[in-house]
N, C-alpha and C positions, 0 to 999 in steps of 0.2 A: 733468378738472375735480375728479370723485369723488376721484380718487386723492391731488390735491392737499390737498383739504379733509382726507381721513384724515389724512395727512403733517401738516397743521397741527394738528390733534387731537393726535396722538401728540408732538410736539415741545412743545406747550403743557403736557402731562400731565407730560412729563420735568421740563420748567422746575419744575413745582410740586413734584413728587417731590425734586427736587435742594433745594429750599428744605427740605421736610419732614425730609430726612436730615441737614440741620445738628445742630449741638449734640447732643442727647440722642436725635434721630430720634423713633420711635414711643413712647418712654418719656417723652417731654418732657411737662409739666403742661400747655405751653400748645398741644398739639397741635390741640385744636377750633377755635382761632383761625387756625392757619395753614393750614386748608383752603381751596384756591382753587377755582375755577368748574368746572374739569374734572375735578378729584378728588371733588369734591361731586357731580357727575352719575355718575361710575363707581361710587361708594359709596353712592349713593342717598340722599346726605344731604338733609334738608328744613329748610326757615327754623325751623320750630318746634321741630326736634329739641333736644334737652337736650345738654349737654356730654358726658356720659357714653354718651347715645346715638350721637353722633358720632364719639367715640373706637371705641367698639364697632365701627361700621359700619367705619371705615376701617381699623381693625387686621385684622378680618375678612377685608375686600375684599384687602388687601395680602397676607395669608397665602393666600388663594385664589390670587392672580395669581402668586404665587412658585411655588406649585405646578406652576403650566404651564410654567414655565422649564426648560430641560435640565436634568439632573440635577447636572451640572457647575458650573453658574451659581446654584444654589439657595441654599448656606452662602454664599457672597459676598453675596447680595441680603439675606439675613437679617441679616448683621452690617452692611451698608451702611445699612439701615435701623433698625437699634437692636433686633433682635429677639434675644433670648437671650443679650443681654451684660449687663454691670455697670451698675448704676443709675446710674453717675458716668461712663462712659465716654462721652467724646464723640466727635463724627465723627472728628477727626484720630486720636485713640486707637485708634478701631476700624479706620481705614486701616493704623496702624502694625502693629495684630494681623494683620491679613489679609496685611501684608509680611512677617512674621515667619514665618507658616506656609507662605508660598508661597516664600520667599527671594528677595523682590522689594522693591523701595524705593518710598517712599510716592507718587511720581509715577507710577510704573506703575500701582500700586493703584488711583490716582485715575483713570485712563483706564479701567481695569476697572469701577470704580464706576459711572462715567458711560455704559459699555457696558451693563451690567445695568441701570441705570435705564432706559435707551430700550427694552430687552427688556421690562421689566415694562410701560411705557406701551404697547409695540407688542400684547403679550398682552391688555390692557385692551380696546382697539378691534378685535383681530383676531378676538375670538370674544365679543361682548358677551352678558352674562347678568344677569338682574335680582338684586340684592342679596339675599340670604337672611339673612344676620348673625343679629342678636338675636331677629328674627320666627322664624325658623326654629328656632332653637336653643330657643325658648321650649317646644316640644313636649315637649323633652328633660328636662325639670325646671324649678325655681325659679331655678336659676341655672348658671352653667357657668363653670369655670376657664380664664382666659386666659392666666395663666401659673404656673408653680410651680416653684420652684426648693429643694431640700433639700441640706442638708449631714449627712450621718450621721458621727458621730467615736467610734470605739473608745475607750473609757474606761477598759478593764481587759478581763480574759479572759472577763467574761461580763456587761458592763454597754456601754451605749451613750447617746450623747445625739444627738436628731435636732432639726436647728433647720430649721423651714420657712418658706419665704416664699411666700403664696399669694394671687393676685390674682384675685378673682371679678367677675363681670358677673351683676347681677340681672337675671332675665327679668319681674319683676311689682312691681307697686307696692306700698311699705310692706314689702319684706324685713326682718324684725327679726332673724333667725338663720339662719345657714348651719350646717346638720347635718354632722359629720364623723365619720369612726369610724377605728380604728385596728385591724388583725387581727393577733395575734401567733401564728404558726403555731406548733403545739408538737410535740414527738417523739411517736411513736406510743406509746413507753414511757411517757409522760407521763399520769398521770391527775389529775382534779378539775378545778376553776375557776381560773381567774387571779385573782389578788389585786391589787385596786386600788392597795393600798399599793406594788407594785412598780412603778407607772406614774404619772409625775408630768407634768403638762400644763400649761404655763404660757404666757399671751400676752404677749411683750414689747413689742408694738406693734400698735396698729390695733383696739383692742376689748378683749373680755373672753370668758374661757371659763366655761361653766357647765354644769350638769347632766351631770357625768362618771357614766356609768354603763356595767355589764354588759350587753349585749344578747345574750351567748351565752357558752360558755364560752371562747372564744378572741378575742372582739371587743369593745372599748371604745368606747362612742359618747359625744360631747359635742357643744355647741352652741358657735359663735362668733359672737358679737353684735357687730356696728359699733357706733360712738358713736352715729350716728342712723340711721332705718331706710333702707334703699335703695330708690329708685325703678326703674322698668324702664330698663335701660341704664346705670345708674350702676355705676362699678367702684369696687372697694374692695380695700385690701391688708391681710391679716394677717401678722404675723410672730410664729411661737410655737414653744415648744420641747417636745421629750418627752423624759424620762429615763427609761431602761429598767433596771432594777436587774438583770434577768436576760434574756439574748437566748436567743432559743429554737429559730431556724432559719438556715441558712446563706445568706440572701438577703434583699434589701431590694426591694420592689416597690411601685408605684402602679397601683392597680386602680382606677380611676376609676368612680363609679356615673352621675355627668354627663360630658358633654364636658369634656376638657382639651386647649387647644390646642398647650400645651408643657410639657414636663417636663425640668428639668436637675438631673442628680444628682451630688453629689461625696461619694466614700466613702473616709475616711481610717482606715487600718487601724493596728494597733498594731507598730510597727517592730520591736519584739522578737520578735513572733509573727506574721510575715506569712502570707497564705495562700499555701497551695501553686499555686494557680490562682484566675483571674477570669473571669467571661464575662457577656456582655450578654441579658438577657432583655427580648424585643421582641414584644410584643402575643401573648402566650399566654395560653391557659386557665389560670385559676387552679389547677386539680387537675394541670396539668402542670410548675408552675414548679420543683417539687423531682424531678422526672424526671431521673435521671443519664443516660439515654439519647438525649435530645434534643440535637440538632446546633445549637451556638450560636458566637456571635462571640467569640473571647478578647479581652481585656483586659489591659493591664499597667501595675504600679504605676509611678509616678515615684519620683525620688530622695526625695520626702518622704513616700513609702508610700500614696500617694491615686490613685483613679481617677476619671475624670470621662467622663460620657456624656450624651447627650440625646434625647428624641424629640419628634415633632411629631404633632398631629392623634391624639390618644390615642383610642381606641374605650372607650366603657363596657363594664364587665365583662372586659375584657382586662387583662394584666399586663405591667407595662414596670419594667426595673430592672436590678440587678446580683444575680449569684449567686457563689459562692466555695466553693471546698474549703480547710476550715480546716487550719492548720499540722500537726496532729496531731489523730489522733480522741479523745486522752485530754484534751488540754488547749485544743483549738480553740474558738472561740466560735460560739454558736449565734443565728442573728438572725431579726429581725421581719420581718413584711410589712405595711405599714398598709393 
């Protein structure tokens, strides 16, 4: 009888997750309204939770459950539920993406999607654990990043543009500013301080930037202000651009101060001067990022001169990103570390 009850709960949760994955999945604006009884129980959702708190609990719980799956199923689960995909990619489009990557048709991928949904539900009831979510994360700072997407484009031999979309979740009531910073590593032969005139920071959407200042010889800090203060559990997305007149080291990394759930990076190189080789930097200490002796996973440019990679559950004070060897010592670009 107990086994039958457990199976019934797993099937009920599977049905709710299948409804959730439709459309934009976890990226849907209506996500808080789609949460059913079983998912509310698993995620620790309460009736008086704000929509932002509900979203934060559901997203964090699903991320944790996906990490419990066998490695071969995790990426399928992320795409099926809408993690790390385009903001406008609907469920059928995500299935087509899976089918293209695996050389399978959509019908086959639908069966795999159903299987992975069942495995997530099974994981939820196979080893129950209390939701930590926003409450636990609040110990790590006033906010955390739930999703970060960066497009780095080389605009010349010594310049670049960084387009960053950052979704943050507030841990406190009345969060007015999100403090941010960019570090520009400099060659040992370089002396003197950065010139703020060489760094342009503009918010494209989601608020405004202010208080741009140098906090060290190589680090620029600034504040991102949302249109209105964020309450605990509220989620907000900033989209901003950083223009760099001079790149200073051959890598680009995210080194979070507070937890970051996901980071997707796309680097577009100058096709006239492609790098000799490119590699992935995954959770290294900042001081080791430029170490040429460290063994790293190679990455390869596509026909457009781009590389893409992604990271999940980034640890604070560790560096994640892409490094490369310039085309030549004489003319190769030197790149930043934000």
